[in-house]
N, C-alpha and C positions, 0 to 999 in steps of 0.2 A: 401599508403593505406588511403582511405578517412575515416574521423571520422564519426561514426554513432551516431544518437541521442539516448539517453537513453529511453527505452520503459517505465520503471517504475520510479516514483519519490516518495521519502519519504517525507510525509507532516507533520508527527507527530512522536515524539519519547519521551519515558519516561522510566526512570530506567536505572540501570547499571547491577545489578546481575539478576534481573527479568526485562526483556526488553519487552516493548509493543510499536509497531510501526504501523502506517497506511501508506500504499503504494497506489498510484493511477496509474492505467494503462493509460498512456498518449494517447493511441489510442482510447480506449473505454470509459474512464472516470470511470470505475468500481473501487471501493475502496476495499482494502484487509486489514485485521487485521492480524498482525504477533505478536506472543508472544513466548518468549524463557525464560527458567529458567534452569540454569545449562547446561547440555548436551542435553536437549530436547527442542523442539520448534514446532510450528505449524503455518500454514497459512490458512486463510479461507476468503471467501467473507464477507464483512461487510454488515449487513442487517439493514433495517429500522424497525420500529415497526409493519409494515404490512407484513414483511417477504420478501420484495423486495430488490434487491441489491442497495446500496447507489452509486449513480452516480454523479460525479462532472463534471462541465463544462470542456470540453477539451480545454486546453490552450497550444499552441505550443510555448515553450520557447527554442529557439535554441541558 
């Protein structure tokens, strides 16, 4: 079976009990904010101050 490239890449991580991470979609460049505390967590699109999604340049690192 051929190895597939990972679609999402974690670019930032903070905390151990209360975790905050930023993930980037490697196909679209859209950034997502993930936060978890205990048994709950959530994921949302990371927005700039004008309310638009934060988009990073797409870099294909295989």
